[in-house]
Biotite code that builds the C-alpha atoms (Angstrom):
import biotite.structure as struc

atoms = struc.array([
    struc.Atom([0.000, 0.000, 0.000], chain_id="A", res_id=1, res_name="MET", atom_name="CA", element="C"),
    struc.Atom([1.217, 3.479, -0.765], chain_id="A", res_id=2, res_name="THR", atom_name="CA", element="C"),
    struc.Atom([0.312, 6.569, 1.183], chain_id="A", res_id=3, res_name="ILE", atom_name="CA", element="C"),
    struc.Atom([1.130, 9.916, -0.327], chain_id="A", res_id=4, res_name="GLU", atom_name="CA", element="C"),
    struc.Atom([1.842, 12.834, 1.958], chain_id="A", res_id=5, res_name="ILE", atom_name="CA", element="C"),
    struc.Atom([2.372, 16.126, 0.185], chain_id="A", res_id=6, res_name="PRO", atom_name="CA", element="C"),
    struc.Atom([5.796, 17.685, 0.729], chain_id="A", res_id=7, res_name="ASP", atom_name="CA", element="C"),
    struc.Atom([4.002, 20.963, 1.402], chain_id="A", res_id=8, res_name="GLN", atom_name="CA", element="C"),
    struc.Atom([2.169, 19.419, 4.362], chain_id="A", res_id=9, res_name="LEU", atom_name="CA", element="C"),
    struc.Atom([5.384, 17.956, 5.767], chain_id="A", res_id=10, res_name="LEU", atom_name="CA", element="C"),
    struc.Atom([7.087, 21.328, 5.411], chain_id="A", res_id=11, res_name="ALA", atom_name="CA", element="C"),
    struc.Atom([4.115, 23.080, 7.001], chain_id="A", res_id=12, res_name="GLN", atom_name="CA", element="C"),
    struc.Atom([4.240, 20.883, 10.092], chain_id="A", res_id=13, res_name="ILE", atom_name="CA", element="C"),
    struc.Atom([8.036, 20.890, 10.092], chain_id="A", res_id=14, res_name="GLY", atom_name="CA", element="C"),
    struc.Atom([8.759, 17.170, 9.946], chain_id="A", res_id=15, res_name="ILE", atom_name="CA", element="C"),
    struc.Atom([10.611, 14.921, 7.534], chain_id="A", res_id=16, res_name="SER", atom_name="CA", element="C"),
    struc.Atom([9.031, 11.769, 6.163], chain_id="A", res_id=17, res_name="ILE", atom_name="CA", element="C"),
    struc.Atom([11.640, 9.735, 8.089], chain_id="A", res_id=18, res_name="GLU", atom_name="CA", element="C"),
    struc.Atom([10.734, 11.426, 11.370], chain_id="A", res_id=19, res_name="ALA", atom_name="CA", element="C"),
    struc.Atom([7.024, 10.949, 10.662], chain_id="A", res_id=20, res_name="LEU", atom_name="CA", element="C"),
    struc.Atom([7.475, 7.235, 9.995], chain_id="A", res_id=21, res_name="MET", atom_name="CA", element="C"),
    struc.Atom([9.530, 6.874, 13.180], chain_id="A", res_id=22, res_name="LEU", atom_name="CA", element="C"),
    struc.Atom([6.810, 8.622, 15.204], chain_id="A", res_id=23, res_name="LYS", atom_name="CA", element="C"),
    struc.Atom([4.180, 6.351, 13.671], chain_id="A", res_id=24, res_name="LEU", atom_name="CA", element="C"),
    struc.Atom([6.235, 3.225, 14.383], chain_id="A", res_id=25, res_name="ALA", atom_name="CA", element="C"),
    struc.Atom([6.868, 4.286, 17.980], chain_id="A", res_id=26, res_name="ILE", atom_name="CA", element="C"),
    struc.Atom([3.194, 5.003, 18.608], chain_id="A", res_id=27, res_name="GLU", atom_name="CA", element="C"),
    struc.Atom([2.034, 1.723, 17.086], chain_id="A", res_id=28, res_name="LEU", atom_name="CA", element="C"),
    struc.Atom([4.647, -0.184, 19.097], chain_id="A", res_id=29, res_name="PHE", atom_name="CA", element="C"),
    struc.Atom([3.611, 1.630, 22.269], chain_id="A", res_id=30, res_name="LYS", atom_name="CA", element="C"),
    struc.Atom([0.002, 0.588, 21.648], chain_id="A", res_id=31, res_name="GLU", atom_name="CA", element="C"),
    struc.Atom([1.218, -3.009, 21.081], chain_id="A", res_id=32, res_name="GLU", atom_name="CA", element="C"),
    struc.Atom([-0.162, -2.982, 17.529], chain_id="A", res_id=33, res_name="LYS", atom_name="CA", element="C"),
    struc.Atom([3.211, -3.951, 15.991], chain_id="A", res_id=34, res_name="ILE", atom_name="CA", element="C"),
    struc.Atom([6.288, -5.871, 17.065], chain_id="A", res_id=35, res_name="THR", atom_name="CA", element="C"),
    struc.Atom([9.795, -4.550, 17.528], chain_id="A", res_id=36, res_name="LEU", atom_name="CA", element="C"),
    struc.Atom([10.793, -5.943, 14.136], chain_id="A", res_id=37, res_name="GLY", atom_name="CA", element="C"),
    struc.Atom([7.769, -4.453, 12.428], chain_id="A", res_id=38, res_name="GLN", atom_name="CA", element="C"),
    struc.Atom([8.434, -1.118, 14.103], chain_id="A", res_id=39, res_name="GLY", atom_name="CA", element="C"),
    struc.Atom([12.018, -0.981, 12.920], chain_id="A", res_id=40, res_name="SER", atom_name="CA", element="C"),
    struc.Atom([10.906, -1.971, 9.424], chain_id="A", res_id=41, res_name="GLN", atom_name="CA", element="C"),
    struc.Atom([8.208, 0.714, 9.350], chain_id="A", res_id=42, res_name="LEU", atom_name="CA", element="C"),
    struc.Atom([10.674, 3.318, 10.611], chain_id="A", res_id=43, res_name="ALA", atom_name="CA", element="C"),
    struc.Atom([13.242, 2.183, 8.058], chain_id="A", res_id=44, res_name="GLY", atom_name="CA", element="C"),
    struc.Atom([15.972, 1.726, 10.649], chain_id="A", res_id=45, res_name="ILE", atom_name="CA", element="C"),
    struc.Atom([17.888, -1.165, 12.215], chain_id="A", res_id=46, res_name="HIS", atom_name="CA", element="C"),
    struc.Atom([16.182, -2.878, 15.140], chain_id="A", res_id=47, res_name="GLN", atom_name="CA", element="C"),
    struc.Atom([18.898, -1.754, 17.576], chain_id="A", res_id=48, res_name="ILE", atom_name="CA", element="C"),
    struc.Atom([18.415, 1.869, 16.516], chain_id="A", res_id=49, res_name="GLN", atom_name="CA", element="C"),
    struc.Atom([14.644, 1.477, 16.929], chain_id="A", res_id=50, res_name="PHE", atom_name="CA", element="C"),
    struc.Atom([15.245, 0.182, 20.467], chain_id="A", res_id=51, res_name="GLN", atom_name="CA", element="C"),
    struc.Atom([17.368, 3.263, 21.163], chain_id="A", res_id=52, res_name="ARG", atom_name="CA", element="C"),
    struc.Atom([14.570, 5.508, 19.898], chain_id="A", res_id=53, res_name="GLU", atom_name="CA", element="C"),
    struc.Atom([12.095, 3.699, 22.159], chain_id="A", res_id=54, res_name="LEU", atom_name="CA", element="C"),
    struc.Atom([14.451, 4.168, 25.106], chain_id="A", res_id=55, res_name="ALA", atom_name="CA", element="C"),
    struc.Atom([14.670, 7.910, 24.386], chain_id="A", res_id=56, res_name="LYS", atom_name="CA", element="C"),
    struc.Atom([10.867, 7.999, 24.679], chain_id="A", res_id=57, res_name="CYS", atom_name="CA", element="C"),
    struc.Atom([10.988, 5.824, 27.827], chain_id="A", res_id=58, res_name="LYS", atom_name="CA", element="C"),
    struc.Atom([8.943, 3.104, 26.131], chain_id="A", res_id=59, res_name="ILE", atom_name="CA", element="C"),
    struc.Atom([9.805, -0.377, 27.430], chain_id="A", res_id=60, res_name="PRO", atom_name="CA", element="C"),
    struc.Atom([10.419, -3.294, 25.127], chain_id="A", res_id=61, res_name="ILE", atom_name="CA", element="C"),
    struc.Atom([7.570, -5.806, 25.267], chain_id="A", res_id=62, res_name="HIS", atom_name="CA", element="C"),
    struc.Atom([9.330, -8.764, 26.860], chain_id="A", res_id=63, res_name="TYR", atom_name="CA", element="C"),
    struc.Atom([7.316, -11.099, 28.997], chain_id="A", res_id=64, res_name="ASP", atom_name="CA", element="C"),
    struc.Atom([7.969, -14.346, 30.851], chain_id="A", res_id=65, res_name="ILE", atom_name="CA", element="C"),
    struc.Atom([7.211, -16.437, 27.773], chain_id="A", res_id=66, res_name="GLU", atom_name="CA", element="C"),
    struc.Atom([9.842, -14.527, 25.795], chain_id="A", res_id=67, res_name="ASP", atom_name="CA", element="C"),
    struc.Atom([12.329, -15.081, 28.611], chain_id="A", res_id=68, res_name="PHE", atom_name="CA", element="C"),
    struc.Atom([11.603, -18.812, 28.762], chain_id="A", res_id=69, res_name="GLU", atom_name="CA", element="C"),
    struc.Atom([12.030, -19.102, 24.983], chain_id="A", res_id=70, res_name="GLU", atom_name="CA", element="C"),
    struc.Atom([15.345, -17.292, 25.194], chain_id="A", res_id=71, res_name="ASP", atom_name="CA", element="C"),
    struc.Atom([16.494, -19.648, 27.951], chain_id="A", res_id=72, res_name="MET", atom_name="CA", element="C"),
    struc.Atom([15.590, -22.694, 25.818], chain_id="A", res_id=73, res_name="LYS", atom_name="CA", element="C"),
    struc.Atom([17.492, -21.238, 22.877], chain_id="A", res_id=74, res_name="THR", atom_name="CA", element="C"),
    struc.Atom([20.552, -20.603, 25.042], chain_id="A", res_id=75, res_name="LEU", atom_name="CA", element="C"),
    struc.Atom([20.444, -24.148, 26.380], chain_id="A", res_id=76, res_name="ALA", atom_name="CA", element="C"),
    struc.Atom([20.334, -25.548, 22.831], chain_id="A", res_id=77, res_name="LYS", atom_name="CA", element="C"),
    struc.Atom([23.228, -23.349, 21.755], chain_id="A", res_id=78, res_name="LEU", atom_name="CA", element="C"),
    struc.Atom([25.361, -24.497, 24.711], chain_id="A", res_id=79, res_name="ARG", atom_name="CA", element="C"),
    struc.Atom([24.862, -28.140, 23.702], chain_id="A", res_id=80, res_name="LYS", atom_name="CA", element="C"),
    struc.Atom([26.283, -27.538, 20.229], chain_id="A", res_id=81, res_name="GLN", atom_name="CA", element="C"),
])
């Protein structure tokens, strides 16, 4: 899908398209509508950079006990190799 935003409107509100997409990604992530990976993709930046942007806004990464348990299983498998 393509969304067109007139350059004039961006100039009028004083924001670049990159900054607008980052703001949108951050808001959607905050509302738990998208994942970290989807947010970084939408913002057009690396996932680590997206995490830094979230930290600047004091937005925690969604990481629950199930994620932790999965990570522990993955680590255990990697240690066996």
